[in-house]
C-alpha positions, -999 to +999 in steps of 0.1 A: -323-346-841-329-315-819-361-295-825-362-258-827-377-257-792-348-277-779-323-255-796-340-223-782-340-239-747-303-248-748-294-214-762-312-197-733-295-221-709-261-212-722-269-176-721-279-178-684-248-196-675-227-172-694-241-142-676-238-159-643-202-167-650-196-131-662-212-118-630-191-140-608-160-129-627-169-093-624-175-097-586-142-114-582-124-088-603-140-060-582-129-078-550-094-082-563-092-045-573-105-036-539-080-057-521-050-046-542-059-009-543-080+001-514-066-024-489-031-027-502-015-009-472-035-031-447-024-064-463+011-052-468+013-045-430-001-080-424+025-095-446+052-076-428+039-087-395+038-123-407+075-121-413+084-100-383+095-114-350+087-093-319+108-088-287+092-066-260+111-035-246+101-027-210+091+008-202+109+027-175+086+026-146+077+059-130+097+068-099+082+072-064+095+104-047+090+117-012+075+152-005+109+167-010+114+147-042+139+124-027+139+092-048+124+062-029+119+039-059+140+041-090+150+020-121+181+001-127+192-008-163+195-046-167+193-071-195+172-099-208+190-127-225+171-148-251+178-173-278+163-180-312+165-217-321+165-213-359+195-189-358+218-208-333+248-220-353+269-233-325+245-247-298+273-263-277+292-229-274+260-210-267+250-235-239+285-233-224+287-195-225+253-187-212+254-213-184+288-199-173+280-162-175+245-164-162+252-189-134+227-214-147+229-252-151+239-265-186+208-287-184+185-257-179+201-237-207+201-267-231+163-272-228+158-237-239+184-234-266+171-268-282+135-258-278+120-250-312+102-216-307+104-182-323+122-168-292+130-183-258+139-162-227+169-177-208+171-151-180+158-116-172+171-089-148+206-097-157+232-071-146+242-048-174+279-057-171+271-094-176+247-086-205+274-065-222+300-094-218+276-119-234+270-094-262+308-093-269+308-131-277+287-122-308+270-156-307+245-162-335+210-167-322+216-150-289+198-117-282+207-094-253+180-067-248+182-039-223+153-033-200+146-021-164+146-035-128+131-018-099+157-004-074+150+009-039+179+032-027+169+030+010+165-009+011+141-017+040+128+019+046+089+020+043+090-015+027+054-023+036+042+011+023+062+013-010+058-023-019+078-038-048+074-051-083+075-086-099+096-101-126+076-082-153+080-050-134+043-050-123+034-038-088+029-066-062+021-048-029+019-014-014+019+019-034+035+001-064+003-019-070-022+008-061-007+033-085+002+007-112-016+025-140+003+057-132+037+041-128+038+013-154+042+032-187+037+014-221+062-012-233+079-009-267+087-035-293+118-046-314+106-059-347+130-081-368+122-093-404+125-131-409+122-154-440+097-182-442+119-204-420+119-178-392+156-168-398+163-131-396+171-114-428+205-097-421+200-068-446+167-057-432+178-046-398+155-040-368+126-017-363+118-003-329+086+010-314+100+030-284+084+025-250+067+053-231+080+058-196+055+058-167+047+090-147+066+098-114+045+097-083+052+122-055+040+110-021+035+128+012+060+107+031+091+125+044+121+103+042+137+120+072+107+116+094+103+079+082+140+072+088+138+086+124+106+069+132+120+036+120+151+041+141+129+046+172+107+016+164+138-007+161+152+006+194+118+001+212+115-034+197+149-044+209+147-028+243+112-043+251+118-075+233+084-068+215+070-088+187+065-057+165+064-019+167+043+004+145+045+042+143+022+064+122+027+101+116+000+122+097-010+158+091-045+157+109-057+187+088-055+171+054-047+134+059-012+134+044+009+105+058+044+117+067+055+083+080+042+047+084+066+023+101+061-014+107+092-031+122+104-057+114+106-045+078+120-064+048+146-056+020+127-042-010+156-052-032+154-088-021+117-092-011+116-131-015+146-138+008+135-152+041+161-151+069+163-180+095+134-197+077+150-231+072+155-249+039+128-275+042+097-253+036+071-262+010+062-236-016+029-230+003+047-226+036+073-203+021+045-181+005+026-179+038+057-168+055+063-142+029+027-129+032+033-124+069+066-106+063+050-083+037+018-076+058+013-039+068-001-042+103-011-005+104-038-011+078-042-049+074-046-059+112-071-050+138-066-048+175-083-037+206-073+000+211-079+003+248-078+037+264-069+057+233-104+049+223-117+070+252-111+099+229-141+087+209-163+080+240-155+115+253-163+133+221-196+114+217-206+122+253-197+159+250-215+161+215-246+145+229-246+166+260-246+136+285-214+149+301-195+182+304-159+189+314-172+200+348-193+169+354-184+151+386-180+114+393-169+091+421-146+061+413-144+034+441-121+014+419-148-006+401-183-003+386-211-028+385-228-033+351-257-057+353-241-087+370-205-078+359-179-061+381-155-041+360-124-028+377-105+005+373-067+002+366-063+019+400-076-007+424-082+018+452-101+040+428-097+077+420-124+090+444-142+122+435-132+136+401-144+158+373-147+145+337-115+163+329-097+147+357-111+113+348-097+118+313-064+126+328-066+096+350-079+073+323-106+062+347-126+032+333-157+035+355-162+071+345-161+063+307-183+033+312-208+057+329-206+081+299-212+051+276-242+039+295-256+074+296-253+075+258-271+042+254-266+016+226-285+036+200-267+068+205-233+051+208-239+033+175-250+066+160-217+083+168-197+052+160-211+056+124-210+093+124-173+093+132-167+069+103-157+039+123-180+014+105-163+024+072-128+019+060-107+051+059-100+047+021-062+051+025-044+045-008-028+011+002-042-023-006-059-047+019-073-022+045-092-042+072-126-030+085-138-025+121-149-056+140-178-045+162-208-061+180-240-062+161-263-035+174-289-062+184-263-082+203-250-052+223-261-051+259-250-029+288-219-050+294-208-049+258-214-012+257-194-007+289-164-025+276-165-008+243-167+026+260-131+021+273-118+005+243-122-033+247-143-062+231-141-048+196-112-042+171-101-014+148-070-008+126-043+017+138-050+039+107-087+040+117-079+051+152-054+078+139-079+091+113-109+092+138-087+109+165-076+135+138-113+143+129-121+149+166-092+173+172-090+191+138-124+209+142-146+180+131-134+171+096-130+135+087-101+134+063-089+106+041-055+094+051-032+091+020+002+091+005-003+100-031+000+138-038+007+144-075+021+129-107+050+143-128+062+137-163+099+131-171+106+167-172+092+171-136+060+190-148+029+184-128+005+161-146-022+158-120-029+167-084-046+139-065-076+147-044-093+128-015-128+132+001-133+152+033-165+148+055-173+179+075-192+181+108-180+148+125-181+168+157-188+205+164-159+230+166-168+235+203-165+198+211-132+196+191-118+225+211-128+209+245-112+176+234-080+194+225-078+211+258-086+179+278-060+159+259-034+185+264-041+182+302-036+144+299-001+150+287+008+181+310-007+167+342-021+132+337-013+097+326+004+109+294+031+131+310+059+109+295+048+122+261+053+159+270+081+182+259+090+213+277+081+244+259+056+226+235+019+222+238+013+184+233-020+166+236-024+128+237-038+097+253-021+065+266-035+030+263-027-005+277-048-032+262-047-069+269-049-093+240-071-124+238-072-147+256-072-124+287-049-148+307-023-149+280-002-122+297+002-104+264-004-066+262-003-039+236+011-005+247+002+025+227+002+063+228-014+088+203-001+124+205-005+156+186+011+191+185+006+219+188-024+211+211-042+243+203-038+239+165-027+203+156-004+201+126+010+167+132-004+136+149+014+103+157+005+069+170+030+044+185+020+008+191+043-017+208+029-053+205+037-076+234+065-057+253+082-076+279+086-064+315+068-030+320+040-029+295+020+003+302+014+026+274+025+057+294+058+042+301+065+023+269+048+041+240+045+077+252+083+082+253+085+070+217+062+098+205+080+123+227+114+115+212+098+116+177+083+150+184+115+164+199+132+158+166+104+164+139+086+194+154+115+219+148+121+201+114+085+209+104+088+244+116+066+239+146+078+262+173+072+259+211+055+286+231+088+298+245+104+302+211 
């Protein structure tokens, strides 16, 4: 029999349990009200998403336009064909139709049709005509969605500059990858309501989230200049049986690239095709070969510039005051540096000559003398001041840096060879940029292609800007260099780069590749016009020409022919016009 104390204890116990249960109930009720009222939209959306199947819609990639807004990279409408396993009613017919129309093996298609997944892609980048034909079959479970494929109207033109896109329309190399964020846009989505088994509910239809197109990119390249430079490069490569030919054309005042040619080029609309490569390559061998084909030698590769680099030695010597245009020298055909005898290209020597004449003659002993007068410390100072130890910052991927002796390892012999352009390596774009800064008044510009971005209506979204470093050399030194280099073309070793009626400045080079006994040479010429107020500068490089290999005879005529055509086109008139 329970005592009063026990009764009271149990009554309190029951009361506590009751209030605990009531509290829990109230909390649960409050939570339910919160979820059903305040969070109703959120959970309704989650429920919809649970029963919605997504199919991505590619955004139209922004176009790439030249300076005159000629389209260089565009979009072509294509289709993506997919299957949904749960909705396929006649798998045999689906397999037969898709394999036939898409040119795929039945085994390949069968694996995807029979694969139990929400949606399985069969093939992308299908021609629109083929996609429309498949759509007409009205096969249950087969989806044909329109998307975009990159298309390059000019095929091989500027292939290593423009670059191309991959299967998902993302940039792979060149400007396509550098300006990916500007060009790519935002993909859209097709949402289809399904039941618990993943089968589409026919009465619900589809909901679309429209894609946002990428912005157009206007670049400084001129398709006409690029086309003509490419033609000249191909002619030179065939005539001299050369390994490759590169031509760069730039505005030296602001760094805008008008052309960049690397032949042989490749077809941007079929970048993975390799001609004459054989059929027994491993995947690794094929990829290595493709990487070599896609490589942009103007920025990715370094070389010994040879005598074109005497522009740098001359500018440093003039700026430091160790030489003047009137300084006199005597060239016996060689110079002794420590225990090394370094020869001039003219075995008999040039005899007595001024510094201007030595520049016109491209005399190695004189430039070695100027380099030795500067000394290692000063030469390194100007090497850095001119920006040669840094990359140019061009808006293309994979730019290589200068390969130079360490200062502590640089003796008189190393300094002597560097002074006339050997025993170190730079990129063609580095040479062009440095020469530009020396002749344009002393401003180190950033070479670039990107100019501005546009929306679909052609309205300017942004203007791209690039850094400029002032005071590379003084205006006085720059003026002297322009005058000396004009005399190189008008009276000296660069005369094959001259054009009657025009003031052209420039410098030739013939450099021997390593090993020195290989018999392989690089012929080059850098030229600019007008010489008194440079508005265009060009560099032509012929790699391993057969027969005559001198820069003045092989490369200078290329720049001359280029200028003969593009100077009037650019509105640059001669002094007799």
